C-alpha positions in Angstrom: 0.0 -0.1 0.0 1.4 3.5 -1.1 1.7 6.1 1.2 -0.9 8.8 1.8 0.5 12.3 -0.2 1.7 14.7 1.0 3.0 18.2 0.7 6.5 18.5 2.2 7.9 22.2 2.9 11.4 22.4 4.4 12.3 25.5 6.3 14.7 26.7 8.7 16.7 29.7 10.0 19.4 30.3 7.5 22.0 27.5 7.5 20.1 25.6 9.9 20.3 22.2 8.0 16.6 22.2 6.4 18.0 20.6 3.3 18.6 17.3 5.6 14.9 17.1 5.0 15.1 17.2 1.6 17.8 14.4 1.5 15.8 11.9 3.2 12.4 12.7 1.5 14.5 11.8 -1.8 15.4 8.5 0.1 11.9 7.5 0.0 9.7 5.9 -2.3 6.8 8.2 -3.9 7.9 11.4 -3.2 8.7 13.9 -5.7 12.1 15.3 -5.1 13.2 16.4 -8.4 13.3 20.0 -8.0 16.0 19.7 -4.9 16.5 22.5 -3.0 15.2 24.8 -5.1 13.5 27.5 -3.1 10.0 28.6 -3.9 9.1 31.9 -2.6 6.1 33.4 -4.6 4.4 33.4 -1.0 6.8 35.2 1.1 8.5 37.2 -1.0 8.0 41.2 -1.4 4.7 41.3 -3.6 4.3 37.9 -3.2 0.6 36.3 -1.5 1.2 37.3 1.6 1.8 40.8 0.8 -1.5 40.8 -1.3 -3.2 39.2 1.9 -2.2 42.0 4.2 -2.8 44.8 1.2 -6.5 43.5 1.0 -7.4 42.2 4.2 -6.1 44.8 6.4 -4.6 47.8 4.6 -7.4 47.8 2.0 -9.8 51.1 0.9 -11.1 52.6 -2.4 -8.0 52.3 -4.5 -5.4 50.5 -2.5 -6.2 47.2 -4.2 -5.3 48.6 -7.5 -2.0 48.6 -6.5 -1.7 45.7 -4.6 -3.2 43.1 -7.6 -0.9 44.6 -10.3 2.2 44.7 -7.9 1.1 40.5 -7.4 0.9 40.2 -10.9 4.2 41.7 -12.0 6.1 39.7 -9.4 4.6 36.6 -10.4 5.3 37.3 -14.2 8.8 38.1 -13.4 9.5 34.9 -11.3 8.0 32.9 -14.3 9.5 34.3 -17.3 13.5 35.2 -15.7 15.1 32.2 -16.5 18.5 32.9 -15.0 17.3 34.5 -11.7 18.0 31.9 -9.1 14.3 32.2 -7.4 12.5 32.5 -10.9 11.9 30.3 -14.3 8.8 29.1 -12.8 7.7 28.4 -16.4 10.0 25.2 -15.6 9.9 25.0 -12.1 6.4 24.8 -11.7 4.8 24.7 -15.0 4.0 26.6 -18.0 0.4 27.3 -16.7 1.7 29.3 -13.5 1.0 33.1 -15.0 -2.5 32.0 -16.5 -3.6 30.3 -13.2 -2.2 33.5 -11.5 -4.4 35.6 -13.7 -7.4 33.5 -12.5 -6.6 33.9 -9.1 -6.5 38.0 -9.5 -9.5 38.1 -11.5 -11.3 35.5 -9.1 -10.7 38.2 -6.6 -11.5 41.6 -8.5 -14.7 43.0 -8.2 -14.1 46.3 -10.5 -12.2 47.2 -13.7 -12.2 50.7 -14.5 -11.1 53.3 -16.8 -10.5 55.4 -14.0 -7.1 56.5 -12.9 -5.3 57.3 -9.7 -1.8 59.1 -8.6 0.0 55.6 -8.3 -0.7 54.8 -12.2 0.2 58.6 -12.9 3.5 58.4 -11.4 5.7 58.4 -14.5 8.2 56.1 -15.7 10.6 56.3 -18.3 8.3 55.2 -21.0 5.7 57.3 -19.8 7.5 60.7 -19.9 8.8 59.5 -23.7 5.2 59.9 -24.3 4.4 62.4 -22.5 6.9 64.7 -24.7 5.8 63.1 -27.8 2.1 64.4 -26.9 3.0 67.7 -25.8 4.8 68.5 -29.3 1.7 67.0 -31.2 -0.5 69.3 -29.5 1.7 72.4 -30.2 1.8 71.1 -34.1 -1.7 70.8 -33.9 -2.2 74.2 -31.8 -4.0 71.9 -29.3 -6.2 70.3 -31.9 -4.4 66.7 -30.8 -6.3 65.0 -27.7 -4.2 62.5 -26.5 -5.4 60.0 -24.1 -4.5 60.3 -20.5 -0.9 58.9 -20.2 -0.6 56.3 -17.3 2.0 53.6 -16.7 -0.8 50.5 -16.7 -4.7 50.3 -17.4 -7.1 49.5 -16.0 -7.5 50.3 -12.6 -8.7 47.1 -10.7 -10.6 47.1 -7.3 -10.8 44.1 -5.0 -13.3 44.1 -1.9 -12.7 40.5 -0.8 -13.3 39.8 2.7 -11.4 36.9 4.5 -13.6 33.9 3.3 -13.4 34.6 -0.5 -9.3 35.6 -0.2 -8.6 32.6 1.4 -10.7 30.1 -0.6 -9.4 31.6 -4.0 -6.0 31.5 -2.5 -6.2 28.0 -1.4 -7.6 26.7 -4.8 -4.5 28.8 -6.8 -1.7 27.5 -4.6 -3.5 23.5 -4.8 -3.9 24.2 -8.9 -0.1 25.2 -9.0 0.6 22.0 -6.5 -1.2 19.8 -9.3 0.6 21.5 -12.3 4.0 20.3 -10.5 3.0 17.2 -10.1 1.0 16.2 -7.0 -1.3 14.4 -8.7 0.9 11.7 -9.0 2.6 11.2 -5.8 4.1 13.3 -2.9 5.8 16.7 -3.6 8.4 18.8 -1.9 8.4 22.4 -2.1 11.8 24.3 -0.5 11.2 27.0 1.6 7.5 27.7 0.3 7.2 29.2 4.0 9.3 30.7 6.3 9.4 30.0 10.3 8.1 34.0 10.5 5.1 33.2 7.9 3.7 29.8 9.9 0.9 31.7 12.1 -0.7 32.0 8.0 -0.4 28.1 7.5 -4.2 26.7 8.3 -5.5 29.8 6.3 -3.8 28.8 3.1 -3.4 24.7 3.1 -5.4 21.7 3.7 -4.3 18.4 5.9 -2.0 16.8 3.1 0.7 19.7 3.8 3.4 19.5 6.4 6.4 21.9 7.3 9.3 20.8 8.8 11.1 23.7 10.5 15.1 22.7 11.0 16.9 24.6 14.2 20.6 24.3 15.0 22.6 25.1 17.5 23.9 28.5 17.0 27.3 27.8 18.2 27.7 26.1 15.0 25.6 28.7 12.7 28.1 31.0 13.9 31.2 28.9 13.1 30.1 27.7 9.8 29.2 31.2 8.7 32.1 33.1 9.6 34.7 30.3 9.1 33.4 28.4 6.1 30.4 29.7 4.6 31.5 33.6 3.9 34.9 32.1 2.5 33.3 30.1 -0.1 31.3 33.8 -1.0 27.8 32.1 0.2 25.5 35.0 1.2 24.0 33.7 4.3 23.8 37.7 6.4 25.0 36.7 9.7 27.1 39.0 11.5 30.6 37.8 11.9 31.4 39.7 15.0 29.8 37.0 17.9 28.3 40.3 20.4 26.1 41.6 17.2 25.6 37.8 15.8 24.1 37.1 19.1 21.5 40.1 19.1 20.8 39.3 15.4 19.8 35.7 16.0 17.6 36.6 19.2 15.8 39.0 16.9 15.4 36.7 14.2 13.8 34.1 16.5 11.5 36.6 18.4 10.0 38.0 15.5 8.3 34.5 15.0 4.2 34.9 15.9 2.9 31.9 17.9 1.6 29.0 15.1 -0.5 26.3 16.8 -0.7 23.2 14.2 0.2 19.2 14.6 1.5 19.5 11.2 4.0 22.1 12.0 6.9 20.0 13.0 10.1 21.1 14.7 13.1 19.6 14.7 16.6 19.4 15.7 19.5 19.2 13.0 21.4 17.5 16.0 18.9 14.7 16.7 18.9 13.6 12.8 22.6 12.8 13.9 22.9 11.8 17.5 19.1 10.2 17.9 18.8 9.3 13.9 16.6 5.9 14.4 13.5 8.0 16.9 13.6 11.0 14.8 13.1 9.0 11.5 10.5 7.4 12.9 8.9 10.4 14.0 9.0 12.0 11.1 7.1 8.8 9.8 4.7 8.3 12.1 3.8 12.1 11.8 3.0 11.7 7.8 1.4 8.6 8.6 3.6 6.6 6.5 5.2 2.9 6.5 8.8 2.7 7.2 9.3 0.6 4.8 9.3 2.9 1.9 12.6 4.6 3.4 14.0 2.2 0.6 17.8 4.4 0.4 18.1 5.2 4.0 21.0 7.0 4.6 22.0 7.2 0.6 21.3 11.1 0.8 21.4 12.1 4.2 24.3 10.2 6.6 24.4 10.8 10.0 27.7 9.2 10.3 29.0 12.0 7.5 26.9 14.6 9.1 28.2 14.4 12.3 31.1 16.2 11.4 29.1 19.0 11.0 28.3 19.4 14.3 30.2 20.5 17.6 32.1 22.9 15.2 32.7 25.4 18.6 35.1 22.9 19.8 37.7 22.7 16.9 39.9 25.5 18.5 40.3 27.9 21.2 39.5 31.1 19.1 36.1 29.1 18.2 35.4 28.1 22.0 35.9 31.6 23.4 33.7 33.2 20.9 31.1 30.6 21.3 31.1 31.0 25.3 29.5 34.2 24.8 26.9 32.8 22.4 26.1 30.0 25.1 25.8 32.9 27.9 23.6 35.0 25.6 21.7 32.5 23.6 21.2 29.5 26.5 17.8 28.6 25.3 18.7 28.0 21.4 21.8 25.5 22.5 21.3 22.0 21.9 22.4 19.4 24.9 25.1 16.7 23.1 25.7 13.3 24.4 29.2 13.5 24.3 32.4 15.8 23.0 33.4 15.5 19.1 36.7 16.3 17.9 37.4 17.4 14.8 39.8 17.5 11.5 39.4 20.6 9.0 39.3 17.9 6.4 36.0 16.1 7.5 33.8 19.2 7.7 31.9 20.0 4.7 
């Protein structure tokens, strides 16, 4: 009997090891992990779905929704079209129907389309300035007999008065249409970073009971050491401060930004538990998903705890690391992992 279909969403705190979930899912029968660690941002990016929600349900007025709808569509078009934008190319990474589905969604929550215009549309762009100059010259040449149309950035103006029930119903239909477009009809599917920990309070409004978020946490001492001494030297753009005191302030602020999110389908996992308590943690994941562990047929071929252990307890490697991490231990005690034993490293073992 096949496992019930699930939507798997790995998430974390920048460098906390959420890719381990992707690796584990790739070892299980019936899970589409073909897109790997490609990060899906269309819900939480600027002018994404969550911004649209906030503008329409919390900050709307008679004309505000016009900007919201157009900005959302413009951003989704960029995600769809831009082949070499690393978070884009949805034409391939979701499907060719992505933007058509987007337009169907915005139409379903639009109440009025009008030739009227407002100041947002009149904010001149370079293209508009050229048109304004040409119109001015034509008026002069025809002694004001030329009557040009109003030059605006876009038309028509679109208004939405959607309430919560309508917005969330249509948004969920839209999201699940995208899931099916990406292959969810056939099997379980993984969408990396579709939600971030800071968005989880919205989770239940957008997803049915087939979606699960796995939030990976990791000892901040190892996050700091990895960021300062490994990732930054490799040119990885992880925006953590490299001064240890600034890091502590930053990390605490990062974690405290979260709003409470109470759902049985939001699963928090410590990266270290996948290593030091592997069997029990894997069993807990399968139990949560309602899956048979017998379908874990390629166990440890992608995520091998015996190898990944070398990426833990980095703060014990030398005296410099230890001094900095003593400060982290003092400032961020609630986020530390209680390691069962001390581990010594060699530089060539860390990856």
